[in-house]
Every structure is written in C-alpha cells, then in structure tokens.
C-alpha positions as CSV (number, residue, x, y, z in Angstrom):
1,X,13.0,-12.1,-9.9
2,X,15.5,-12.2,-7.2
3,X,18.6,-9.7,-6.9
4,X,21.7,-11.7,-7.6
5,X,25.4,-11.4,-8.0
6,X,27.8,-13.6,-10.2
7,X,31.3,-13.8,-8.5
8,X,34.5,-15.4,-8.1
9,X,38.1,-14.8,-8.8
10,X,39.3,-12.2,-11.2
11,X,39.7,-13.5,-14.9
12,X,37.0,-15.8,-14.4
13,X,34.5,-14.6,-17.1
14,X,32.6,-12.1,-15.0
15,X,32.1,-9.7,-17.9
16,X,31.0,-12.7,-19.9
17,X,28.3,-13.4,-17.6
18,X,27.2,-9.8,-17.2
19,X,26.9,-9.6,-21.1
20,X,25.1,-12.8,-21.3
21,X,22.6,-12.0,-18.6
22,X,22.1,-8.5,-20.2
23,X,21.2,-10.5,-23.5
24,X,18.6,-12.1,-21.5
25,X,17.0,-8.8,-20.5
26,X,18.2,-8.5,-17.0
27,X,19.8,-5.2,-16.0
28,X,23.0,-6.9,-15.0
29,X,26.0,-4.7,-14.4
30,X,29.7,-5.7,-14.6
31,X,31.5,-4.1,-11.4
32,X,28.7,-1.4,-11.3
33,X,27.5,-2.3,-7.9
34,X,30.5,-3.9,-6.5
35,X,33.5,-2.3,-7.9
36,X,37.1,-1.2,-6.7
37,X,35.6,2.0,-5.3
38,X,33.5,-0.2,-3.0
39,X,36.2,-2.5,-2.4
40,X,38.2,0.3,-1.2
41,X,35.5,1.6,1.0
42,X,35.4,5.0,-0.9
43,X,31.8,4.3,-2.0
44,X,28.9,2.5,-0.6
45,X,27.2,-0.3,-2.3
46,X,24.1,0.9,-4.3
47,X,22.0,-1.2,-6.7
48,X,20.8,2.0,-8.5
49,X,18.3,0.0,-10.4
50,X,20.4,-3.0,-11.4
51,X,18.9,-6.4,-10.9
52,X,22.4,-8.0,-10.7
53,X,25.8,-7.3,-10.6
54,X,29.0,-9.7,-12.2
55,X,32.1,-8.7,-10.1
56,X,34.9,-10.4,-8.4
57,X,34.8,-7.4,-6.1
58,X,31.9,-8.8,-4.3
59,X,33.6,-11.6,-2.4
60,X,34.9,-9.5,0.4
61,X,31.1,-8.3,1.2
62,X,30.0,-11.7,1.3
63,X,27.5,-12.9,2.9
64,X,24.6,-10.6,1.5
65,X,21.1,-10.7,2.8
66,X,18.6,-11.3,0.3
67,X,20.8,-11.8,-2.8
68,X,21.4,-15.0,-4.8
69,X,25.0,-15.7,-5.1
70,X,26.1,-17.5,-8.3
71,X,29.8,-18.5,-7.9
72,X,31.5,-18.9,-11.2
73,X,34.8,-20.8,-11.3
74,X,37.3,-21.0,-14.1
75,X,40.2,-23.4,-14.5
76,X,43.2,-22.2,-12.3
77,X,45.8,-22.3,-14.7
78,X,43.9,-20.2,-17.1
79,X,43.1,-17.7,-14.4
80,X,46.7,-17.4,-13.0
81,X,48.2,-16.9,-16.4
82,X,45.7,-14.2,-17.1
83,X,46.3,-12.5,-14.0
84,X,50.0,-12.7,-14.3
85,X,49.4,-11.3,-18.1
86,X,47.8,-8.2,-16.7
87,X,50.3,-7.6,-14.1
88,X,47.8,-6.4,-11.5
89,X,49.3,-8.5,-8.6
90,X,52.9,-7.3,-9.7
91,X,53.5,-5.3,-6.7
92,X,51.4,-4.5,-3.6
93,X,52.2,-0.8,-4.0
94,X,50.7,-0.4,-7.4
95,X,48.5,2.7,-7.6
96,X,45.6,1.1,-9.4
97,X,42.3,0.6,-7.5
98,X,42.0,-3.2,-8.2
99,X,45.4,-3.7,-6.8
100,X,44.8,-1.5,-3.6
101,X,41.2,-3.3,-3.0
102,X,43.1,-6.6,-3.0
103,X,45.6,-5.3,-0.5
104,X,43.0,-3.9,1.7
105,X,40.7,-6.9,1.8
106,X,43.4,-9.7,1.7
107,X,47.1,-8.8,2.2
108,X,48.0,-12.2,2.5
109,X,47.7,-12.6,-1.3
110,X,50.9,-10.6,-1.6
111,X,53.0,-12.8,0.8
112,X,54.2,-15.1,-2.1
113,X,57.4,-13.6,-4.1
114,X,56.2,-14.3,-7.6
115,X,53.2,-13.1,-9.6
116,X,51.9,-16.6,-10.3
117,X,52.1,-17.5,-6.7
118,X,50.1,-14.6,-5.8
119,X,47.6,-15.1,-8.6
120,X,47.2,-18.9,-7.3
121,X,46.8,-17.7,-3.6
122,X,44.0,-15.3,-4.9
123,X,42.3,-18.2,-6.8
124,X,42.3,-20.2,-3.8
125,X,41.1,-17.6,-1.3
126,X,38.7,-15.8,-3.5
127,X,36.9,-19.1,-4.5
128,X,36.9,-20.6,-0.9
129,X,35.1,-17.3,0.4
130,X,32.7,-17.2,-2.7
131,X,31.9,-21.0,-2.5
132,X,31.2,-20.7,1.4
133,X,28.3,-18.3,0.7
134,X,27.2,-19.4,-2.6
135,X,23.8,-20.3,-3.5
136,X,25.2,-22.3,-6.5
137,X,28.9,-23.1,-7.9
138,X,29.4,-23.8,-11.4
139,X,32.3,-23.8,-13.9
140,X,32.7,-21.3,-16.6
141,X,33.7,-23.9,-19.1
142,X,30.4,-25.7,-18.6
143,X,28.2,-22.9,-19.5
144,X,25.6,-24.1,-22.0
145,X,21.8,-23.6,-22.6
146,X,20.9,-26.1,-19.9
147,X,23.1,-24.7,-17.2
148,X,22.2,-21.1,-18.1
149,X,18.4,-22.0,-18.0
150,X,19.2,-23.6,-14.4
151,X,21.0,-20.3,-13.3
152,X,18.0,-18.4,-14.7
153,X,15.6,-20.5,-12.6
154,X,17.6,-20.1,-9.5
155,X,16.8,-16.3,-9.6
156,X,13.4,-16.7,-10.6
157,X,13.7,-15.4,-14.4
158,X,11.4,-17.2,-16.9
159,X,13.1,-17.7,-20.1
160,X,12.6,-19.7,-23.2
161,X,15.1,-22.4,-24.6
162,X,15.3,-20.1,-27.6
163,X,16.1,-17.0,-25.7
164,X,18.9,-18.6,-24.1
165,X,20.3,-20.3,-27.2
166,X,20.2,-16.7,-28.8
167,X,21.8,-14.9,-25.9
168,X,24.8,-17.5,-26.0
169,X,25.1,-17.1,-29.8
170,X,25.2,-13.4,-29.1
171,X,27.8,-13.3,-26.4
172,X,31.3,-13.6,-27.5
173,X,33.3,-15.7,-25.3
174,X,36.4,-13.5,-25.6
175,X,34.2,-10.6,-24.6
176,X,37.0,-9.4,-22.0
177,X,40.3,-10.9,-23.8
178,X,43.4,-9.7,-22.2
179,X,47.2,-10.6,-22.2
180,X,48.3,-13.8,-20.6
181,X,51.6,-15.2,-19.3
182,X,51.9,-18.5,-20.9
183,X,55.1,-19.4,-19.2
184,X,53.3,-20.0,-15.9
185,X,53.3,-23.9,-15.4
186,X,51.3,-26.0,-13.2
187,X,54.4,-27.2,-11.3
188,X,55.1,-23.5,-10.1
189,X,51.5,-23.1,-8.5
190,X,50.3,-26.7,-7.6
191,X,51.4,-26.6,-4.0
192,X,49.3,-23.4,-3.2
193,X,46.0,-24.8,-4.6
194,X,45.8,-28.1,-2.6
195,X,42.7,-30.1,-3.4
196,X,40.6,-27.3,-4.5
197,X,40.9,-27.7,-8.5
198,X,39.9,-31.4,-8.1
199,X,37.1,-30.2,-5.7
200,X,35.7,-28.4,-8.6
201,X,36.1,-31.2,-11.1
202,X,39.4,-30.0,-12.7
203,X,42.0,-32.3,-13.9
204,X,45.2,-32.3,-11.8
205,X,48.5,-34.4,-11.9
206,X,46.7,-36.9,-9.7
207,X,43.7,-37.0,-11.8
208,X,45.2,-37.7,-15.4
209,X,45.5,-34.2,-16.5
210,X,46.6,-33.7,-20.0
211,X,50.7,-33.9,-20.1
212,X,52.5,-31.9,-22.6
213,X,55.5,-33.2,-24.2
214,X,57.8,-31.7,-21.6
215,X,56.0,-33.2,-18.8
216,X,54.0,-30.1,-18.1
217,X,50.3,-29.7,-17.6
218,X,47.7,-27.7,-19.6
219,X,43.9,-27.0,-18.8
220,X,41.4,-28.4,-21.2
221,X,40.2,-26.3,-24.4
222,X,36.8,-24.5,-23.5
223,X,36.7,-21.7,-26.1
224,X,37.0,-19.2,-23.6
225,X,40.3,-17.6,-23.8
226,X,42.6,-14.4,-23.5
227,X,45.1,-13.1,-25.9
228,X,48.2,-15.4,-26.0
229,X,51.3,-13.6,-25.0
230,X,54.2,-14.2,-22.7
231,X,55.3,-11.2,-20.6
C-alpha cells in the first residue's frame, strides 16, 4: 500500500476520514504526522509507523515525495460557519497552536476584518494549494461506498465492498461535531471565494443554489454536520 494523506481546509471532515480509513484497517492518524507542532516548525514530520495521516496541517508541506494526496473538500458555507463557531481565527494573536500555525504559514488569512471573511480566505487558499498537488480531489458530501472503494484503489488497498459498507456504517458523520455560527451568510463571503465553489461543483447564486425565504443561500443537506449554534 502507498503512503497517503487526506487534507484540505480545517473543518472539512479530516477526523471523519481518519476514523473511516482506520475502520478499514489502515493505521491512519489524525494530525499525528502533520500536526500544529509540525506546522509551527517545533517538531519534525515523522511517520512513526503510520500508513496515512488525515490533517489540514499537511497543506503547507505540499508537495510531498512518494505520498498520495487525497484532497477532501467541504461546502464553503459549512466550513466557514464551523470555523467561525470555534473562533480559532478570531484574532491573529491567539495563543493556541492552530492559530499560530495559520499565522506562520499564511498570514494573509488574517487581513480581512471579520472572522467569516478570514474563514472564507482560508477555505480558498488552503483548497487551492491542496488541489495543486492533489492526486485526487473529491467532496466530503459525495462520500459513499463507490467513492471510498476508488480512494482505496488509489492508495493500493484491496478491500471488499462489504468491508467498505461496514466501515461507512460504523463511522459516525458527526465524529468531530463542534459549535457553528449560523449567522454567517453567503453574501458576507461570496466575493472572497470567486469561482472556486462552482469549480468543485457546489451551487452558488449563479448556479441555482437553493434560496431561503429571505433571499439568503444555504448549502445542501448532506448528513455531515456540527452542532447548531450562534456565537
């Protein structure tokens, strides 16, 4: 089997992916190879027996030699609301390691004034960099047995349909649910995303995205979700 990573923007289901691949018998870490300490340059990247790692912290290290890169994308509004909900882009001077790693590797993310705009900027920058070096790009919302079997084929893992179906049943879609800021609207962030959402096949105002009664825009229901709250 080939060594691989699952990566993309924060709050895009990397813990779900780690849990799913682990259920398929792969020693897949979640931020165990590429974590905040590596992002800060405090610790070297060491695989330590892992076959794979699922982590948004891997993006600044791309490209990687002899590593399959699975780029996992989630609907931008879902990601932005989730990032705003956990507040880790609230201020550039926050002491937590994740915030410091972002500031070290992409300080331009903190240039916008609002958290929602910073989250949108991160969604764009992180996904553009990940896709540039990706072996394969796919959407979190599309994960099913067929897609998982394809991903396993890309990394050279021979699994049966029954194994895949069982792993999907055993992996909760809310495995890393966190608070969200439901007040964030598409109109607040659309200008920072340009055509990238459409590039990944997500509906936008110009591609008949479902409208709310107030003229706002909402992502499709996928079963993947965080706790609903407004901060």
